[in-house]
C-alpha positions in Angstrom: -0.5 1.9 15.4 2.8 2.8 13.7 2.8 5.1 10.7 5.3 4.5 7.9 7.1 7.0 5.7 6.8 6.5 2.0 10.2 4.9 1.6 10.0 2.8 4.8 8.8 -0.7 4.7 6.7 -2.1 7.5 7.9 -5.1 9.5 7.0 -8.4 8.0 3.7 -9.8 9.4 3.4 -13.4 10.5 1.6 -15.7 8.2 -1.3 -16.2 10.6 -2.0 -12.5 10.8 -1.6 -12.2 7.0 -4.0 -15.0 6.4 -6.5 -13.6 8.8 -6.4 -10.1 7.2 -6.6 -11.7 3.7 -9.7 -13.7 4.8 -11.3 -10.5 6.1 -10.5 -8.7 2.8 -12.1 -11.6 0.8 -15.2 -11.4 3.0 -15.4 -7.7 2.4 -15.1 -8.1 -1.4 -17.8 -10.8 -1.4 -20.0 -8.7 0.9 -20.2 -11.4 3.5 -19.7 -11.1 7.3 -16.3 -12.1 8.6 -16.5 -15.0 11.0 -12.9 -16.4 11.2 -11.3 -17.3 14.5 -8.3 -15.3 15.8 -6.4 -18.4 17.0 -2.7 -18.2 16.8 -2.5 -14.4 17.1 -1.0 -12.6 20.0 -2.8 -9.8 21.8 -0.7 -7.2 20.0 -1.5 -8.7 16.6 -5.2 -8.9 17.5 -5.2 -5.2 18.4 -3.4 -4.3 15.2 -5.7 -6.5 13.1 -8.7 -5.0 14.8 -7.5 -1.5 13.9 -6.9 -2.5 10.3 -10.2 -4.4 10.0 -12.1 -1.4 11.5 -10.5 0.9 8.9 -11.3 -1.5 6.1 -14.9 -1.8 7.3 -15.3 2.0 7.4 -13.8 2.4 4.0 -16.2 -0.2 2.6 -19.2 1.6 4.1 -18.1 5.0 2.8 -17.1 4.0 -0.7 -20.0 3.0 -2.9 -19.6 1.3 -6.3 -20.2 3.7 -9.2 -21.1 2.9 -12.8 -19.8 5.4 -15.2 -22.2 7.3 -17.5 -22.3 5.5 -21.0 -21.9 8.9 -22.7 -18.7 9.5 -20.7 -17.4 6.0 -21.6 -18.1 6.6 -25.3 -16.4 10.1 -25.3 -13.4 8.7 -23.4 -13.0 5.8 -25.9 -13.2 8.1 -28.9 -10.6 10.5 -27.3 -8.2 7.7 -26.6 -8.6 6.2 -30.0 -7.9 9.7 -31.6 -4.7 10.0 -29.6 -3.5 6.5 -30.3 -0.4 6.3 -32.6 -1.4 5.5 -36.1 1.3 3.1 -37.2 -0.6 1.6 -40.1 -1.2 5.2 -41.4 2.5 5.9 -41.3 3.3 2.7 -43.2 0.6 3.6 -45.8 2.2 7.0 -46.3 5.6 5.4 -46.9 4.0 3.2 -49.6 2.4 6.2 -51.3 5.8 8.0 -51.7 7.3 8.1 -55.2 10.0 5.6 -55.9 12.6 8.4 -56.2 11.9 9.6 -52.6 12.1 6.0 -51.3 15.4 5.4 -53.0 16.8 8.7 -51.7 15.7 7.8 -48.2 17.4 4.4 -48.4 20.6 5.9 -49.8 20.6 8.5 -47.1 20.2 5.9 -44.4 23.0 3.7 -45.9 25.3 6.7 -46.2 24.7 7.7 -42.6 25.2 4.1 -41.4 28.4 3.8 -43.5 29.7 7.1 -42.2 29.1 6.1 -38.6 30.8 2.8 -39.2 33.9 4.5 -40.8 34.1 7.0 -37.9 33.9 4.2 -35.3 36.4 2.1 -37.3 38.9 5.0 -37.6 38.6 5.7 -33.8 39.2 2.0 -33.1 42.2 1.9 -35.5 43.7 5.0 -33.9 43.3 3.5 -30.4 45.0 0.3 -31.5 47.9 2.1 -33.1 48.4 4.2 -29.9 48.4 1.0 -27.8 50.9 -0.6 -30.2 53.2 2.5 -30.1 53.0 2.5 -26.2 53.9 -1.2 -26.1 56.7 -0.7 -28.6 58.2 2.3 -26.7 57.7 0.4 -23.4 59.7 -2.5 -24.9 62.4 -0.2 -26.1 62.7 1.4 -22.7 63.1 -2.0 -21.1 65.8 -3.0 -23.5 67.8 0.2 -23.0 67.7 -0.1 -19.2 68.7 -3.7 -19.4 71.8 -2.8 -21.4 72.9 0.1 -19.1 
């Protein structure tokens, strides 16, 4: 049986082998014996399937279903809820702020946005002017060489 590295993909199985292994997995999940026929599989595929099915059967025997302790579930739930982001609480805090603070925050946000827009606009204007100067000097060079 070939082992695969973590970044290596196994060769694609044929659909008969895939279906046979899927039927075996379904039987294991249901707790029923597997009785499907191995028709359409080569000897090599049967050997590989046998190895995989043997491993699956051993895992099924060794792993027993576990039901978590109710106290553990309750404690885990309370811990997760305590760590959850409290978006409504943040919104409630915003509504509790005095009107002056809200106005200052809005003006600050608008000022920052306007400043960034002016900065971006001036950079864009500067780039356009440079491109225009280059084009103008390139046109002037062409006309001088055409005359000489």
